[in-house]
Structure formats: structure tokens, C-alpha cells
N, CA, C and O of each residue as an XYZ file, in Angstrom:
852
protein
N      22.303     26.256     29.719
C      23.061     27.494     29.609
C      23.637     27.666     28.195
O      23.642     28.752     27.617
N      24.115     26.548     27.683
C      24.696     26.586     26.341
C      23.637     26.934     25.298
O      23.912     27.646     24.332
N      22.414     26.419     25.509
C      21.324     26.708     24.579
C      20.966     28.192     24.623
O      20.753     28.818     23.585
N      20.902     28.756     25.849
C      20.598     30.168     26.017
C      21.655     31.035     25.343
O      21.331     32.026     24.688
N      22.909     30.658     25.507
C      23.996     31.409     24.873
C      23.891     31.345     23.360
O      24.107     32.343     22.673
N      23.562     30.178     22.848
C      23.444     30.020     21.400
C      22.287     30.867     20.858
O      22.401     31.502     19.809
N      21.162     30.861     21.601
C      20.019     31.663     21.172
C      20.347     33.156     21.190
O      19.952     33.902     20.294
N      21.079     33.580     22.232
C      21.467     34.994     22.344
C      22.377     35.396     21.201
O      22.197     36.444     20.579
N      23.375     34.530     20.928
C      24.300     34.840     19.833
C      23.571     34.853     18.490
O      23.864     35.672     17.619
N      22.615     33.930     18.336
C      21.847     33.915     17.098
C      21.002     35.155     16.929
O      20.894     35.697     15.829
N      20.388     35.616     18.037
C      19.583     36.825     17.989
C      20.434     38.043     17.652
O      20.043     38.880     16.838
N      21.612     38.136     18.292
C      22.519     39.259     18.007
C      23.020     39.203     16.564
O      23.188     40.233     15.911
N      23.253     37.983     16.082
C      23.696     37.846     14.696
C      22.626     38.282     13.717
O      22.916     38.902     12.694
N      21.366     37.946     14.046
C      20.258     38.363     13.183
C      20.113     39.876     13.180
O      19.872     40.472     12.130
N      20.258     40.515     14.357
C      20.200     41.969     14.429
C      21.317     42.603     13.620
O      21.104     43.599     12.929
N      22.528     42.015     13.709
C      23.664     42.562     12.952
C      23.419     42.443     11.454
O      23.710     43.367     10.693
N      22.877     41.292     11.032
C      22.598     41.100      9.607
C      21.535     42.075      9.133
O      21.639     42.628      8.038
N      20.505     42.288      9.960
C      19.450     43.225      9.601
C      19.989     44.642      9.509
O      19.650     45.391      8.593
N      20.833     45.000     10.469
C      21.431     46.342     10.456
C      22.308     46.535      9.226
O      22.281     47.590      8.594
N      23.094     45.496      8.889
C      23.958     45.579      7.716
C      23.126     45.701      6.442
O      23.455     46.483      5.550
N      22.039     44.915      6.362
C      21.175     44.987      5.188
C      20.540     46.363      5.067
O      20.412     46.898      3.965
N      20.142     46.936      6.200
C      19.551     48.273      6.205
C      20.548     49.306      5.718
O      20.208     50.177      4.917
N      21.780     49.212      6.201
C      22.826     50.154      5.793
C      23.104     50.043      4.300
O      23.259     51.051      3.610
N      23.167     48.799      3.803
C      23.466     48.591      2.388
C      22.359     49.173      1.509
O      22.645     49.772      0.472
N      21.083     49.002      1.919
C      19.981     49.513      1.116
C      20.004     51.027      1.057
O      19.711     51.607      0.012
N      20.352     51.690      2.180
C      20.455     53.149      2.196
C      21.628     53.605      1.337
O      21.523     54.586      0.600
N      22.746     52.887      1.435
C      23.933     53.241      0.640
C      23.641     53.110     -0.845
O      24.151     53.894     -1.645
N      22.824     52.125     -1.231
C      22.498     51.940     -2.642
C      21.695     53.115     -3.184
O      21.853     53.502     -4.341
N      20.833     53.681     -2.341
C      20.076     54.859     -2.774
C      21.025     55.991     -3.114
O      20.921     56.601     -4.178
N      21.956     56.273     -2.203
C      22.907     57.367     -2.410
C      23.761     57.142     -3.650
O      24.136     58.094     -4.334
N      24.068     55.881     -3.939
C      24.988     55.589     -5.042
C      24.299     55.477     -6.393
O      24.934     55.693     -7.425
N      23.004     55.143     -6.408
C      22.383     54.773     -7.689
C      21.301     55.719     -8.189
O      21.039     55.740     -9.391
N      20.659     56.504     -7.328
C      19.567     57.370     -7.779
C      20.100     58.464     -8.695
O      21.185     58.999     -8.467
N      19.330     58.795     -9.735
C      19.741     59.811    -10.705
C      18.564     60.710    -11.057
O      17.412     60.277    -11.054
N      18.872     61.980    -11.364
C      17.837     62.944    -11.718
C      17.998     63.370    -13.172
O      19.114     63.468    -13.683
N      16.874     63.621    -13.827
C      16.864     64.095    -15.204
C      15.787     65.169    -15.316
O      14.860     65.210    -14.508
N      15.909     66.028    -16.307
C      14.920     67.093    -16.506
C      14.684     67.295    -17.994
O      15.631     67.344    -18.779
N      13.422     67.413    -18.380
C      13.025     67.674    -19.755
C      12.167     68.929    -19.776
O      11.280     69.095    -18.938
N      12.430     69.816    -20.737
C      11.680     71.060    -20.835
C      10.975     71.191    -22.166
O      11.475     70.723    -23.189
N       9.799     71.835    -22.157
C       9.046     72.112    -23.389
C       8.535     73.542    -23.307
O       7.781     73.886    -22.397
N       8.950     74.385    -24.268
C       8.602     75.803    -24.259
C       7.486     76.076    -25.258
O       7.459     75.503    -26.347
N       6.563     76.961    -24.877
C       5.476     77.328    -25.775
C       5.029     78.750    -25.482
O       5.310     79.299    -24.416
N       4.327     79.338    -26.445
C       3.761     80.689    -26.313
C       2.251     80.561    -26.275
O       1.650     79.993    -27.187
N       1.632     81.086    -25.223
C       0.179     81.072    -25.096
C      -0.372     82.446    -25.446
O       0.181     83.466    -25.036
N      -1.464     82.472    -26.205
C      -2.055     83.738    -26.598
C      -1.248     84.479    -27.634
O      -1.349     85.699    -27.759
N      -0.443     83.738    -28.379
C       0.418     84.369    -29.373
C      -0.251     84.467    -30.730
O      -1.388     84.033    -30.914
N       0.459     85.033    -31.656
C      -0.033     85.157    -33.021
C       0.100     83.825    -33.738
O       0.659     82.870    -33.200
N      -0.415     83.771    -34.945
C      -0.423     82.509    -35.692
C       0.982     81.991    -35.951
O       1.195     80.780    -36.018
N       1.951     82.904    -36.099
C       3.312     82.459    -36.392
C       4.119     82.173    -35.132
O       5.287     81.795    -35.228
N       3.527     82.345    -33.954
C       4.214     82.013    -32.715
C       4.852     83.171    -31.983
O       5.506     82.965    -30.961
N       4.679     84.390    -32.478
C       5.256     85.547    -31.786
C       4.591     85.744    -30.423
O       3.419     85.420    -30.234
N       5.362     86.279    -29.485
C       4.888     86.514    -28.124
C       4.440     87.966    -27.985
O       5.283     88.863    -27.964
N       3.128     88.219    -27.888
C       2.640     89.597    -27.770
C       2.701     90.071    -26.313
O       3.004     89.299    -25.403
N       2.410     91.343    -26.120
C       2.452     91.907    -24.769
C       1.483     91.203    -23.825
O       1.761     91.070    -22.633
N       0.357     90.756    -24.352
C      -0.632     90.103    -23.508
C      -0.494     88.597    -23.453
O      -1.346     87.917    -22.882
N       0.560     88.070    -24.033
C       0.748     86.625    -24.068
C       1.497     86.088    -22.863
O       1.872     86.831    -21.956
N       1.706     84.772    -22.876
C       2.405     84.080    -21.792
C       3.505     83.206    -22.367
O       3.280     82.439    -23.303
N       4.695     83.328    -21.800
C       5.793     82.417    -22.142
C       5.776     81.294    -21.116
O       5.941     81.536    -19.920
N       5.575     80.070    -21.581
C       5.431     78.946    -20.655
C       6.508     77.894    -20.889
O       6.756     77.470    -22.018
N       7.136     77.488    -19.799
C       8.107     76.397    -19.839
C       7.598     75.287    -18.928
O       7.419     75.480    -17.725
N       7.372     74.135    -19.519
C       6.990     72.958    -18.733
C       8.240     72.132    -18.450
O       8.988     71.782    -19.363
N       8.451     71.828    -17.182
C       9.581     71.005    -16.773
C       9.081     69.716    -16.139
O       8.199     69.734    -15.281
N       9.643     68.619    -16.563
C       9.411     67.343    -15.897
C      10.718     66.918    -15.236
O      11.684     66.560    -15.911
N      10.731     66.962    -13.903
C      11.910     66.563    -13.139
C      11.694     65.123    -12.687
O      10.793     64.845    -11.895
N      12.512     64.218    -13.185
C      12.322     62.791    -12.882
C      13.538     62.242    -12.148
O      14.676     62.617    -12.431
N      13.280     61.359    -11.213
C      14.336     60.667    -10.472
C      14.147     59.172    -10.653
O      13.087     58.627    -10.344
N      15.186     58.514    -11.156
C      15.163     57.054    -11.281
C      15.812     56.457    -10.033
O      16.826     56.956     -9.545
N      15.219     55.400     -9.538
C      15.629     54.843     -8.246
C      15.759     53.320     -8.357
O      14.779     52.606     -8.143
N      16.954     52.810     -8.689
C      17.121     51.355     -8.816
C      17.203     50.638     -7.469
O      17.266     49.409     -7.441
N      17.204     51.359     -6.368
C      17.408     50.763     -5.053
C      16.117     50.162     -4.494
O      15.040     50.415     -5.034
N      16.209     49.365     -3.417
C      15.006     48.792     -2.798
C      14.306     49.740     -1.835
O      13.326     49.345     -1.202
N      14.772     50.967     -1.704
C      14.169     51.959     -0.823
C      13.339     52.953     -1.632
O      13.799     53.437     -2.667
N      12.134     53.262     -1.183
C      11.346     54.292     -1.838
C      11.780     55.667     -1.347
O      12.367     55.792     -0.272
N      11.487     56.702     -2.142
C      11.908     58.069     -1.845
C      10.696     59.000     -1.924
O       9.668     58.667     -2.514
N      10.851     60.169     -1.315
C       9.832     61.210     -1.411
C      10.502     62.538     -1.710
O      11.417     62.947     -0.994
N      10.052     63.223     -2.770
C      10.598     64.531     -3.111
C      10.386     65.502     -1.948
O       9.301     65.568     -1.372
N      11.412     66.235     -1.621
C      11.317     67.271     -0.596
C      11.320     68.654     -1.257
O      10.328     69.379     -1.190
N      12.441     69.016     -1.898
C      12.573     70.335     -2.522
C      13.148     70.191     -3.919
O      14.074     69.413     -4.147
N      12.590     70.949     -4.852
C      13.136     71.026     -6.214
C      13.496     72.482     -6.488
O      12.618     73.340     -6.575
N      14.781     72.752     -6.622
C      15.265     74.081     -6.984
C      15.559     74.071     -8.486
O      16.202     73.151     -8.990
N      15.087     75.094     -9.193
C      15.247     75.096    -10.647
C      15.732     76.460    -11.135
O      15.440     77.498    -10.541
N      16.479     76.423    -12.236
C      16.862     77.608    -12.990
C      16.819     77.236    -14.468
O      17.212     76.131    -14.844
N      16.348     78.145    -15.298
C      16.263     77.868    -16.736
C      16.674     79.102    -17.524
O      16.112     80.182    -17.346
N      17.653     78.931    -18.393
C      18.157     80.005    -19.254
C      17.742     79.721    -20.695
O      17.834     78.585    -21.160
N      17.286     80.752    -21.398
C      16.968     80.623    -22.813
C      18.121     81.180    -23.633
O      18.715     82.196    -23.270
N      18.438     80.510    -24.749
C      19.541     80.980    -25.597
C      19.159     82.313    -26.235
O      18.072     82.467    -26.792
N      20.077     83.266    -26.139
C      19.832     84.635    -26.599
C      20.303     84.792    -28.042
O      21.446     85.171    -28.298
N      19.403     84.493    -28.983
C      19.737     84.597    -30.403
C      20.122     85.991    -30.840
O      21.094     86.139    -31.581
N      19.400     87.037    -30.413
C      19.789     88.395    -30.825
C      21.195     88.753    -30.376
O      21.943     89.386    -31.121
N      21.555     88.359    -29.186
C      22.911     88.643    -28.693
C      23.949     87.920    -29.550
O      24.979     88.498    -29.898
N      23.685     86.684    -29.884
C      24.627     85.913    -30.683
C      24.706     86.423    -32.117
O      25.706     86.206    -32.802
N      23.658     87.098    -32.568
C      23.646     87.670    -33.921
C      24.355     89.010    -33.975
O      24.449     89.624    -35.038
N      24.855     89.469    -32.832
C      25.600     90.726    -32.810
C      24.756     91.949    -32.586
O      25.240     93.074    -32.707
N      23.476     91.742    -32.254
C      22.620     92.887    -31.982
C      22.924     93.440    -30.593
O      23.273     92.693    -29.679
N      22.791     94.723    -30.448
C      23.130     95.371    -29.180
C      21.995     95.176    -28.181
O      20.918     95.748    -28.349
N      22.227     94.376    -27.146
C      21.244     94.188    -26.086
C      21.903     94.490    -24.754
O      23.115     94.349    -24.597
N      21.097     94.901    -23.809
C      21.612     95.228    -22.473
C      21.287     94.146    -21.462
O      21.355     94.387    -20.257
N      20.932     92.947    -21.936
C      20.566     91.878    -21.018
C      21.792     91.315    -20.304
O      22.900     91.298    -20.841
N      21.560     90.859    -19.086
C      22.633     90.262    -18.284
C      22.708     88.774    -18.595
O      22.259     87.941    -17.807
N      23.277     88.449    -19.746
C      23.394     87.059    -20.157
C      24.601     86.400    -19.504
O      25.477     87.066    -18.953
N      24.620     85.077    -19.580
C      25.811     84.328    -19.193
C      26.431     83.742    -20.455
O      25.728     83.279    -21.353
N      27.742     83.771    -20.508
C      28.477     83.247    -21.657
C      28.857     81.803    -21.364
O      29.510     81.511    -20.362
N      28.443     80.907    -22.246
C      28.734     79.488    -22.099
C      29.664     79.071    -23.225
O      29.319     79.177    -24.402
N      30.822     78.605    -22.861
C      31.818     78.180    -23.855
C      31.822     76.656    -23.946
O      31.859     75.955    -22.935
N      31.782     76.164    -25.181
C      31.822     74.737    -25.451
C      32.861     74.504    -26.531
O      32.570     74.588    -27.725
N      34.080     74.210    -26.092
C      35.163     74.070    -27.054
C      35.482     75.413    -27.681
O      35.869     76.349    -26.981
N      35.325     75.517    -28.984
C      35.620     76.768    -29.687
C      34.382     77.645    -29.871
O      34.491     78.775    -30.347
N      33.206     77.135    -29.498
C      31.972     77.900    -29.681
C      31.602     78.636    -28.395
O      31.918     78.192    -27.291
N      30.930     79.762    -28.566
C      30.451     80.558    -27.434
C      28.975     80.858    -27.645
O      28.563     81.257    -28.734
N      28.191     80.665    -26.609
C      26.752     80.906    -26.690
C      26.326     81.722    -25.481
O      26.902     81.613    -24.398
N      25.286     82.556    -25.692
C      24.771     83.423    -24.645
C      23.400     82.928    -24.202
O      22.556     82.575    -25.025
N      23.192     82.910    -22.873
C      21.924     82.448    -22.321
C      21.396     83.466    -21.309
O      22.148     84.082    -20.555
N      20.073     83.613    -21.327
C      19.377     84.609    -20.510
C      18.540     83.906    -19.450
O      17.681     83.088    -19.780
N      18.784     84.217    -18.178
C      18.055     83.572    -17.093
C      16.592     84.026    -17.106
O      16.294     85.210    -16.954
N      15.696     83.066    -17.288
C      14.274     83.358    -17.429
C      13.464     82.914    -16.213
O      12.600     83.649    -15.733
N      13.742     81.723    -15.723
C      12.988     81.191    -14.590
C      13.945     80.731    -13.495
O      14.976     80.123    -13.782
N      13.606     81.020    -12.253
C      14.348     80.494    -11.113
C      13.430     80.472     -9.906
O      12.609     81.370     -9.721
N      13.572     79.448     -9.091
C      12.733     79.337     -7.909
C      12.840     77.945     -7.324
O      13.773     77.203     -7.631
N      11.880     77.591     -6.477
C      11.879     76.276     -5.849
C      10.453     75.805     -5.643
O       9.519     76.604     -5.571
N      10.303     74.495     -5.550
C       9.005     73.878     -5.321
C       9.143     72.909     -4.154
O       9.994     72.020     -4.175
N       8.310     73.081     -3.146
C       8.354     72.207     -1.970
C       6.997     71.561     -1.694
O       6.795     70.981     -0.627
N       6.075     71.657     -2.638
C       4.702     71.243     -2.368
C       4.320     69.900     -2.977
O       3.258     69.369     -2.652
N       5.145     69.339     -3.841
C       4.704     68.160     -4.579
C       4.635     66.910     -3.697
O       3.651     66.171     -3.739
N       5.686     66.675     -2.896
C       5.770     65.453     -2.087
C       5.541     64.204     -2.937
O       4.999     63.207     -2.458
N       5.958     64.268     -4.196
C       5.800     63.124     -5.088
C       6.690     61.972     -4.623
O       7.778     62.190     -4.090
N       6.220     60.770     -4.828
C       6.981     59.604     -4.387
C       7.757     59.000     -5.550
O       7.381     59.124     -6.715
N       8.854     58.341     -5.188
C       9.667     57.602     -6.153
C       9.723     56.160     -5.652
O      10.414     55.885     -4.672
N       9.026     55.251     -6.288
C       8.969     53.874     -5.773
C      10.315     53.178     -5.871
O      11.166     53.549     -6.679
N      10.492     52.177     -5.049
C      11.689     51.346     -5.153
C      11.730     50.700     -6.533
O      10.713     50.227     -7.041
N      12.917     50.688     -7.129
C      13.121     50.121     -8.463
C      12.234     50.804     -9.502
O      11.816     50.175    -10.475
N      11.945     52.095     -9.296
C      11.062     52.801    -10.223
C      11.477     54.241    -10.436
O      12.599     54.633    -10.114
N      10.565     55.022    -10.981
C      10.825     56.427    -11.315
C       9.678     57.302    -10.809
O       8.510     56.921    -10.896
N      10.021     58.469    -10.284
C       9.032     59.451     -9.861
C       9.253     60.757    -10.587
O      10.387     61.102    -10.920
N       8.168     61.495    -10.839
C       8.247     62.725    -11.631
C       7.546     63.862    -10.904
O       6.455     63.692    -10.361
N       8.195     65.035    -10.902
C       7.556     66.266    -10.445
C       7.370     67.158    -11.666
O       8.360     67.625    -12.229
N       6.128     67.411    -12.097
C       5.887     68.308    -13.228
C       5.774     69.751    -12.744
O       5.078     70.032    -11.768
N       6.456     70.656    -13.426
C       6.417     72.078    -13.083
C       5.944     72.865    -14.298
O       6.402     72.622    -15.414
N       5.039     73.798    -14.089
C       4.569     74.704    -15.139
C       4.994     76.110    -14.752
O       4.493     76.672    -13.778
N       5.929     76.684    -15.524
C       6.498     77.988    -15.216
C       6.005     78.994    -16.245
O       6.236     78.826    -17.442
N       5.330     80.029    -15.785
C       4.760     81.039    -16.671
C       5.419     82.394    -16.458
O       5.749     82.773    -15.334
N       5.604     83.116    -17.556
C       6.135     84.475    -17.516
C       5.194     85.384    -18.293
O       4.890     85.123    -19.457
N       4.729     86.464    -17.640
C       3.847     87.442    -18.271
C       4.400     88.841    -18.076
O       5.353     89.046    -17.325
N       3.801     89.787    -18.752
C       4.253     91.168    -18.652
C       4.216     91.659    -17.205
O       5.141     92.331    -16.748
N       3.150     91.324    -16.492
C       3.064     91.651    -15.065
C       3.232     90.340    -14.287
O       2.593     89.334    -14.599
N       4.098     90.369    -13.276
C       4.660     91.543    -12.582
C       6.110     91.871    -12.960
O       6.740     92.682    -12.280
N       6.659     91.268    -14.021
C       8.072     91.492    -14.335
C       8.228     91.884    -15.806
O       8.623     91.053    -16.623
N       7.924     93.135    -16.153
C       7.969     93.545    -17.565
C       9.367     93.492    -18.167
O       9.511     93.193    -19.353
N      10.407     93.776    -17.373
C      11.765     93.776    -17.922
C      12.172     92.372    -18.352
O      12.706     92.185    -19.445
N      11.924     91.405    -17.511
C      12.244     90.023    -17.849
C      11.400     89.554    -19.028
O      11.901     88.884    -19.932
N      10.131     89.907    -19.014
C       9.241     89.510    -20.109
C       9.713     90.091    -21.434
O       9.726     89.394    -22.448
N      10.103     91.363    -21.432
C      10.570     91.993    -22.669
C      11.780     91.262    -23.242
O      11.909     91.118    -24.458
N      12.655     90.807    -22.369
C      13.828     90.078    -22.844
C      13.447     88.792    -23.546
O      13.941     88.504    -24.636
N      12.560     88.010    -22.920
C      12.122     86.750    -23.524
C      11.302     87.014    -24.778
O      11.383     86.262    -25.749
N      10.524     88.068    -24.756
C       9.734     88.439    -25.928
C      10.646     88.761    -27.112
O      10.398     88.310    -28.230
N      11.680     89.527    -26.871
C      12.630     89.881    -27.920
C      13.334     88.647    -28.480
O      13.503     88.510    -29.691
N      13.743     87.750    -27.578
C      14.442     86.535    -28.005
C      13.512     85.634    -28.814
O      13.899     85.107    -29.858
N      12.286     85.463    -28.326
C      11.328     84.581    -28.997
C      10.925     85.129    -30.361
O      10.897     84.391    -31.347
N      10.617     86.406    -30.417
C      10.163     86.995    -31.679
C      11.299     87.069    -32.701
O      11.062     86.991    -33.907
N      12.520     87.217    -32.218
C      13.674     87.172    -33.121
C      13.785     85.794    -33.758
O      14.035     85.675    -34.957
N      13.598     84.748    -32.945
C      13.668     83.381    -33.468
C      12.572     83.158    -34.516
O      12.819     82.549    -35.556
N      11.356     83.655    -34.236
C      10.257     83.506    -35.192
C      10.583     84.217    -36.501
O      10.272     83.712    -37.580
N      11.208     85.385    -36.406
C      11.569     86.131    -37.615
C      12.603     85.388    -38.451
O      12.731     85.636    -39.650
N      13.342     84.477    -37.818
C      14.315     83.666    -38.547
C      13.742     82.316    -38.976
O      14.477     81.425    -39.402
N      12.417     82.176    -38.856
C      11.775     80.953    -39.324
C      11.763     79.819    -38.318
O      11.498     78.674    -38.684
N      12.047     80.117    -37.047
C      12.074     79.088    -36.012
C      10.779     79.103    -35.215
O      10.183     80.158    -34.998
N      10.354     77.936    -34.784
C       9.208     77.827    -33.889
C       9.672     78.074    -32.454
O      10.779     77.671    -32.097
N       8.857     78.725    -31.622
C       9.245     78.902    -30.219
C       9.577     77.587    -29.513
O      10.400     77.557    -28.599
N       8.934     76.511    -29.941
C       9.174     75.221    -29.295
C      10.577     74.686    -29.543
O      11.028     73.777    -28.846
N      11.277     75.250    -30.545
C      12.632     74.785    -30.851
C      13.702     75.632    -30.160
O      14.895     75.397    -30.352
N      13.283     76.614    -29.358
C      14.252     77.422    -28.628
C      15.118     76.530    -27.742
O      14.637     75.555    -27.164
N      16.386     76.873    -27.644
C      17.325     76.084    -26.837
C      17.335     76.621    -25.405
O      17.426     77.828    -25.180
N      17.240     75.707    -24.453
C      17.249     76.057    -23.042
C      18.380     75.331    -22.326
O      18.756     74.220    -22.699
N      18.914     75.969    -21.302
C      19.863     75.330    -20.391
C      19.181     75.246    -19.034
O      18.802     76.267    -18.461
N      19.027     74.034    -18.523
C      18.246     73.805    -17.312
C      19.144     73.283    -16.192
O      19.979     72.403    -16.401
N      18.955     73.842    -15.012
C      19.661     73.386    -13.816
C      18.632     72.966    -12.777
O      17.666     73.681    -12.510
N      18.862     71.782    -12.191
C      17.980     71.265    -11.148
C      18.826     70.808     -9.964
O      19.835     70.123    -10.130
N      18.400     71.197     -8.780
C      18.988     70.678     -7.543
C      17.813     70.211     -6.687
O      16.993     71.019     -6.252
N      17.739     68.902     -6.449
C      16.596     68.373     -5.722
C      17.036     67.501     -4.564
O      18.026     66.776     -4.659
N      16.292     67.576     -3.467
C      16.545     66.720     -2.314
C      15.352     65.802     -2.116
O      14.206     66.195     -2.332
N      15.636     64.581     -1.705
C      14.585     63.585     -1.486
C      14.843     62.876     -0.155
O      15.985     62.590      0.204
N      13.769     62.605      0.555
C      13.866     61.849      1.795
C      13.822     60.360      1.495
O      13.077     59.916      0.622
N      14.620     59.597      2.221
C      14.643     58.150      2.076
C      13.626     57.570      3.051
O      13.771     57.700      4.266
N      12.603     56.933      2.510
C      11.535     56.406      3.355
C      12.045     55.292      4.264
O      12.857     54.462      3.856
N      11.558     55.290      5.494
C      11.932     54.256      6.450
C      13.214     54.528      7.196
O      13.655     53.697      7.990
N      13.827     55.680      6.957
C      15.059     56.049      7.666
C      14.726     57.247      8.547
O      14.592     58.359      8.037
N      14.589     57.048      9.849
C      14.187     58.159     10.723
C      15.303     59.176     10.883
O      16.481     58.819     10.893
N      14.926     60.459     11.009
C      15.944     61.495     11.257
C      16.525     61.352     12.649
O      15.920     60.700     13.500
N      17.689     61.946     12.906
C      18.281     61.887     14.252
C      17.321     62.447     15.293
O      16.585     63.399     15.035
N      17.345     61.839     16.467
C      16.430     62.254     17.530
C      16.877     63.545     18.204
O      16.070     64.231     18.831
N      18.154     63.876     18.076
C      18.688     65.052     18.762
C      19.028     66.144     17.760
O      19.550     65.870     16.679
N      18.724     67.398     18.134
C      19.070     68.533     17.286
C      20.576     68.779     17.253
O      21.082     69.490     16.385
N      21.279     68.185     18.206
C      22.737     68.376     18.274
C      23.489     67.235     17.589
O      24.712     67.149     17.693
N      22.768     66.367     16.893
C      23.419     65.251     16.202
C      24.332     65.785     15.099
O      24.062     66.846     14.536
N      25.407     65.064     14.787
C      26.319     65.502     13.712
C      25.572     65.646     12.383
O      24.593     64.947     12.122
N      26.060     66.570     11.554
C      25.380     66.842     10.283
C      25.326     65.622      9.376
O      24.381     65.468      8.602
N      26.352     64.736      9.465
C      26.361     63.614      8.545
C      25.182     62.666      8.804
O      24.755     61.945      7.902
N      24.657     62.670     10.041
C      23.501     61.832     10.329
C      22.255     62.358      9.621
O      21.388     61.581      9.221
N      22.169     63.669      9.471
C      21.061     64.247      8.725
C      21.206     63.963      7.233
O      20.214     63.773      6.529
N      22.455     63.937      6.756
C      22.690     63.670      5.337
C      22.331     62.240      4.956
O      21.994     61.967      3.803
N      22.403     61.320      5.928
C      22.123     59.920      5.632
C      20.666     59.713      5.261
O      20.359     58.871      4.418
N      19.758     60.470      5.879
C      18.325     60.213      5.704
C      17.771     60.826      4.432
O      16.591     60.638      4.137
N      18.569     61.547      3.671
C      18.089     62.142      2.433
C      19.214     62.151      1.412
O      20.383     61.981      1.760
N      18.854     62.349      0.150
C      19.845     62.474     -0.904
C      19.626     63.796     -1.635
O      18.511     64.315     -1.688
N      20.694     64.322     -2.189
C      20.638     65.553     -2.977
C      21.216     65.241     -4.350
O      22.342     64.757     -4.464
N      20.431     65.523     -5.400
C      20.833     65.212     -6.770
C      20.857     66.480     -7.608
O      20.055     67.390     -7.397
N      21.778     66.532     -8.556
C      21.936     67.717     -9.407
C      21.886     67.337    -10.866
O      22.421     66.311    -11.288
N      21.216     68.209    -11.641
C      21.162     68.058    -13.096
C      21.582     69.386    -13.719
O      21.124     70.447    -13.296
N      22.453     69.325    -14.722
C      22.857     70.550    -15.428
C      23.875     71.362    -14.652
O      24.429     70.917    -13.647
N      24.105     72.581    -15.159
C      25.114     73.479    -14.605
C      24.433     74.738    -14.096
O      23.579     75.312    -14.772
N      24.819     75.163    -12.896
C      24.301     76.412    -12.331
C      25.242     77.543    -12.730
O      26.379     77.606    -12.262
N      24.769     78.429    -13.589
C      25.585     79.547    -14.043
C      25.420     80.792    -13.154
O      25.911     81.872    -13.480
N      24.728     80.615    -12.041
C      24.563     81.743    -11.127
C      23.497     82.699    -11.612
O      22.557     82.311    -12.307
N      23.662     83.988    -11.225
C      22.724     85.074    -11.541
C      21.396     84.822    -10.842
O      20.466     85.618    -10.976
């Protein structure tokens, strides 16, 4: 009887240790994973000096990366993005009717124009344990189907070129909100489960500032 009791207690102790280890690994994901975003802007079909013509394309490439120091692997679920381009003509005092956002940094004020916004749910890219995963996004803007937005970016880009700047040096403000599923953590079995149980199985990470619009 004593042997049976000892075996039972040992089995329960092993289950408790396994459960604790599982909880700690999930907690480490929530505490340690980080998101970063890098953008590269270019003009396709432009003139030799980089101006954006009516038939050209304004392209922003975004690499959204998540570093994961934890022992749990992750899978990208949704990437929400917004990207504002710095409005040089507005800052130069030229009269524009664009709906810019004013960004104050200490004593300086800068104007930014919302160019790209949307979400991506198709990548399902993985983030290995103790590694990094990347979702690459290619965002294009053309005259059709949004001529008003295109004209704004065209004006900003061509103004920069007229001042001797390359389109690739344009300043952007990028906002990313991404959710990732934690592999090996099953979702609650009941639709009536408390919301915090759903939050445990995934993480939500933010990069940059959302200026709205």
C-alpha cells in the first residue's frame, strides 16, 4: 500500500512539474517576444531622377520580424499595418489640403501623410523557438484605383526629388500590430470560456505609434 501511495504521489508530482514547466514556457513567450519593422521605399516606372509619374508605382516593402527567445514556437496570425510618409511640401509651408497628422518631438513638429493601411492574414509564417520569423509585405500605390491618395504621394515624392533627395531616403512612420499563435497551446474547448483563456494561447505585439486616420 505504501508503495502504491508513493507511486501515486510521484506521478502527481511529475504532472505538477510538467504543468508548471508548461506554464512557465508560455509565460516566457508573452514576456520576451518582440516585433520590429523595416521599410524600404522605391518608385517603379519613374524617370531617371526618381520622380513618380502618373503611370508609375509607389512601392513600400515592409519586413515585419518577431524575435522569440522562448522555447515555444509561434505562428503569425494577423499583421495590421499603417505607414505614413513625411510631408515635405507641408513642412516647407506650401499650401496643401492633405489630411496629415502632426507629430511633435520635443520642440520640432513634423507632418506625415497616411499612405498605406490594411492587414495581412495569409502568411502563416512561423517563428521558431529561440529564433526569428519574418513576414515580408509589398505595398503598392498606383493612380488607379485611388488617384487622390496617389497624387498626394506623387507630390511629396517629386518635391523631395526637386530638393535633391532620392525617393529611397524619404522618411516613413510605421505602425504594426501583430498577433501570433503559441504552438502547442490548445484554445479553450468552450465558446463561453473567459476571455483571458483565449489571450493565453496567443500574443499581440506592437511596433511604432498609431496616429489614427
